[in-house]
C-alpha positions as CSV (number, residue, x, y, z in Angstrom):
1,M,24.1,3.3,-8.9
2,F,20.8,2.2,-10.0
3,T,19.5,-1.5,-9.6
4,N,16.5,-3.2,-11.0
5,G,13.7,-3.7,-8.5
6,M,10.0,-4.2,-8.0
7,L,7.4,-1.9,-6.6
8,L,4.4,-3.2,-4.7
9,R,1.6,-0.7,-4.4
10,I,-1.7,-1.4,-2.5
11,Y,-4.7,0.8,-2.9
12,V,-7.3,0.5,0.0
13,S,-9.9,2.7,1.7
14,E,-9.1,4.3,5.1
15,T,-11.7,2.0,6.6
16,A,-10.3,-1.3,5.1
17,R,-9.3,-3.7,7.9
18,I,-7.2,-6.7,8.0
19,H,-7.3,-9.0,11.1
20,D,-9.3,-6.2,13.1
21,Q,-6.7,-3.5,12.4
22,P,-6.6,-0.7,9.8
23,A,-5.2,-2.4,6.7
24,Y,-2.4,0.3,6.3
25,K,-1.2,-0.3,9.8
26,Y,-1.3,-4.1,9.4
27,L,0.5,-3.9,6.2
28,V,3.3,-1.5,7.5
29,E,4.0,-3.9,10.4
30,Y,3.8,-6.8,8.0
31,F,6.4,-5.5,5.8
32,R,8.7,-4.4,8.7
33,Q,8.6,-8.0,10.1
34,K,9.3,-9.4,6.7
35,G,12.5,-7.2,6.6
36,F,11.6,-4.8,3.9
37,P,13.9,-1.8,3.8
38,G,11.0,0.6,4.1
39,C,7.3,1.2,3.7
40,T,5.3,4.4,3.0
41,V,1.6,5.1,3.4
42,Y,-0.1,8.0,1.4
43,R,-3.6,9.4,2.2
44,G,-5.4,10.5,-0.9
45,L,-7.3,13.8,-1.0
46,M,-9.8,12.4,-3.4
47,G,-10.6,9.2,-5.3
48,F,-13.0,6.5,-6.2
49,G,-13.1,2.9,-6.3
50,H,-15.1,0.0,-8.0
51,E,-18.3,1.5,-6.6
52,K,-17.7,4.7,-8.5
53,D,-18.7,6.8,-5.3
54,I,-16.3,9.7,-5.2
55,K,-14.6,10.1,-1.8
56,S,-12.9,13.5,-1.0
57,F,-11.8,15.5,2.0
58,D,-14.6,17.6,3.6
59,V,-14.2,19.4,6.8
60,F,-17.9,19.1,7.7
61,R,-17.8,15.2,7.5
62,L,-16.8,13.1,10.3
63,S,-16.2,9.9,8.4
64,L,-14.1,10.5,5.2
65,D,-13.1,7.0,4.1
66,L,-10.4,8.4,1.8
67,P,-8.2,6.4,-0.4
68,V,-5.0,5.1,1.1
69,V,-1.8,3.9,-0.9
70,I,0.8,1.6,0.7
71,E,4.1,1.1,-1.1
72,V,7.3,-0.9,-0.7
73,A,10.1,-1.4,-3.1
74,D,12.9,-4.1,-3.0
75,T,14.3,-6.6,-5.3
76,A,11.8,-8.4,-7.6
77,E,12.6,-11.7,-5.8
78,R,11.6,-10.2,-2.3
79,V,8.5,-8.5,-3.7
80,M,7.3,-11.7,-5.5
81,E,7.7,-13.7,-2.3
82,V,5.0,-11.7,-0.5
83,R,2.8,-10.6,-3.4
84,D,0.3,-13.4,-3.2
85,E,0.0,-13.4,0.5
86,V,-0.6,-9.6,0.4
87,D,-3.1,-10.0,-2.3
88,S,-5.0,-12.6,-0.2
89,L,-4.9,-10.3,2.9
90,V,-6.4,-7.3,0.9
91,Q,-10.2,-8.2,0.7
92,H,-11.3,-4.9,-1.0
93,G,-8.6,-2.9,-2.9
94,L,-6.1,-3.1,-5.6
95,V,-2.6,-4.7,-5.5
96,I,0.0,-3.7,-8.3
97,T,3.5,-4.8,-9.0
98,Q,5.7,-2.7,-11.3
99,P,9.4,-2.9,-12.3
100,V,11.4,0.1,-11.1
101,S,14.9,1.3,-11.1
102,M,16.2,2.0,-7.7
103,S,19.2,3.9,-6.1
104,R,19.3,3.6,-2.3
105,K,21.0,6.3,-0.2
106,L,21.5,5.0,3.2
107,P,23.1,7.1,6.1
């Protein structure tokens, strides 16, 4: 059965930090402590941000600074409870909310 929900998606760079931690690690722990049912981090192969510099995977470069996407989905109410706080934590990036239809399959 599908229910209405909300997706919170955060785009940052690999090197983005929140409170001296990589942003993606901080946010995964943040969402876990807030009781969200799950959180997923994706590492991009290529992308660009507001500076228009293309970042891509290259085996000859030590520092890649690739794009990273962090996603959580839950009820709209739960996502909206944390949206503004997450937005204030992310200093350089993009925070998006989007309505979704969800079907949870739990063991």
